[in-house]
KOLKOL-107556 format. One line per 10 residues: number of its first residue (from 1); their letters; for each residue x, y, z of C-alpha. Coordinates in steps of 0.1 Angstrom, whole numbers, plus 5000, padded with zeros to 4 digits. Layout:
! residues N
NUM	A	X,Y,Z  ...
This chain:
! residues 179
1	MLVEVLYLAL	5195,4943,4958  5162,4936,4938  5150,4907,4954  5159,4925,4990  5139,4954,4982  5112,4937,4971  5113,4914,5004  5113,4945,5027  5083,4956,5005  5060,4927,5010
11	PAFAANMMPV	5042,4941,5040  5032,4974,5017  5022,4949,4989  5000,4928,5009  4988,4962,5023  4979,4976,4991  4961,4948,4978  4936,4940,5011  4914,4965,5007  4903,4954,4974
21	VAARLKLLSA	4902,4915,4987  4881,4929,5016  4859,4944,4998  4852,4918,4974  4844,4894,5006  4827,4915,5019  4848,4914,5049  4847,4939,5081  4814,4952,5064  4809,4972,5097
31	LDRPIDANLS	4839,4996,5089  4829,5000,5054  4825,5036,5059  4843,5066,5043  4874,5077,5058  4868,5114,5047  4832,5114,5061  4821,5129,5024  4840,5158,5032  4853,5180,5003
41	LRGKPLLGRN	4878,5206,4996  4874,5233,4971  4841,5215,4960  4855,5184,4954  4851,5151,4973  4884,5148,4996  4889,5113,4991  4854,5096,4977  4837,5068,4989  4859,5040,4980
51	KTWRGVAAAV	4885,5050,5005  4868,5036,5037  4877,5020,5071  4873,4987,5063  4901,4995,5037  4927,5007,5063  4917,4980,5086  4927,4951,5060  4955,4970,5051  4971,4966,5087
61	IGGVAVSYIQ	4961,4933,5088  4975,4924,5056  5008,4945,5066  5012,4930,5104  5005,4893,5090  5031,4894,5063  5055,4912,5083  5048,4883,5111  5059,4855,5085  5089,4876,5073
71	YLFAMPLETV	5103,4877,5110  5093,4838,5115  5116,4828,5084  5144,4857,5085  5157,4862,5056  5194,4873,5057  5200,4902,5038  5232,4916,5022  5226,4951,5003  5200,4970,5025
81	STTAFASLPV	5201,4978,5064  5173,4968,5082  5159,4969,5117  5123,4959,5111  5127,4923,5123  5147,4927,5149  5122,4913,5174  5087,4899,5172  5072,4936,5190  5093,4956,5159
91	ALFYGCIAGI	5084,4933,5129  5048,4938,5141  5049,4975,5144  5071,4972,5111  5038,4957,5093  5014,4976,5111  5033,5010,5096  5037,4993,5064  4996,4992,5063  4988,5028,5074
101	LVMVGDALGS	5015,5042,5054  5004,5024,5022  4969,5037,5033  4981,5075,5037  4998,5072,5005  4969,5062,4985  4948,5087,4999  4972,5113,4993  4970,5102,4958  4932,5103,4954
111	IMKRQLGIAS	4934,5140,4970  4955,5151,4946  4934,5132,4918  4899,5148,4930  4918,5179,4931  4926,5177,4895  4894,5168,4885  4902,5131,4878  4870,5109,4891  4871,5082,4918
121	GAPCIPLDQI	4882,5052,4903  4893,5067,4871  4933,5059,4859  4961,5082,4868  4994,5069,4856  5018,5065,4873  5001,5081,4906  4980,5051,4911  5009,5027,4909  5036,5043,4929
131	DYIVVFILGT	5017,5069,4955  5015,5042,4983  5049,5033,4980  5065,5065,4979  5051,5071,5009  5061,5034,5022  5098,5043,5013  5097,5078,5034  5082,5066,5061  5099,5033,5068
141	AFFISWSIPA	5134,5055,5066  5138,5049,5108  5135,5009,5098  5152,5004,5062  5184,5023,5054  5168,5028,5018  5194,5043,4990  5183,5062,4966  5196,5032,4937  5174,5007,4960
151	AALLIVTTFF	5144,5033,4966  5145,5044,4926  5147,5009,4923  5114,4995,4941  5096,5025,4928  5108,5015,4893  5098,4979,4896  5064,4988,4919  5052,5007,4888  5055,4974,4866
161	LNLVANALAY	5045,4950,4891  5012,4968,4898  5002,4974,4861  5004,4934,4859  4989,4926,4893  4956,4951,4883  4955,4933,4850  4959,4899,4864  4932,4911,4896  4910,4925,4865
171	GIGIKNTYW	4912,4891,4844  4900,4868,4873  4877,4893,4884  4890,4906,4916  4888,4942,4904  4865,4959,4881  4890,4981,4863  4925,4969,4849  4944,4996,4867
């Protein structure tokens, strides 16, 4: 089951990484504008300057690209039922939705952090590692029949994978922080 849930989450994982890659490579620079237009809630920034339209676009592109590749190779799934790769249009839509859901999850995590007084870029473990995957699971329920064990397995695995991936990205200079 682990391989299957990770496979189904690949578009989300790619979407989660793409904003950092796009920013580091200075891609889509015209979209490097805060999503929240510098709005505040209760005197605190809504999202912060690091949540940009470039990130949203990069996340959607990453999710769609991975979902397209998955459609082409069509891995058979035995323990998790899905319609995500039923046709090319559905697969592309799944990738797009994955990218959007990841950014919504990340934004919700940012709103919570700002309202709790946690600065933009400061760590908030485990929220930083799982906010996006929880929203992805909830939002893809119409594509994937997530069982409670499968969803829990994905959340726990994502937590640990994010810790490792972030440390590696920091080590090779892609990220400025290890979280």
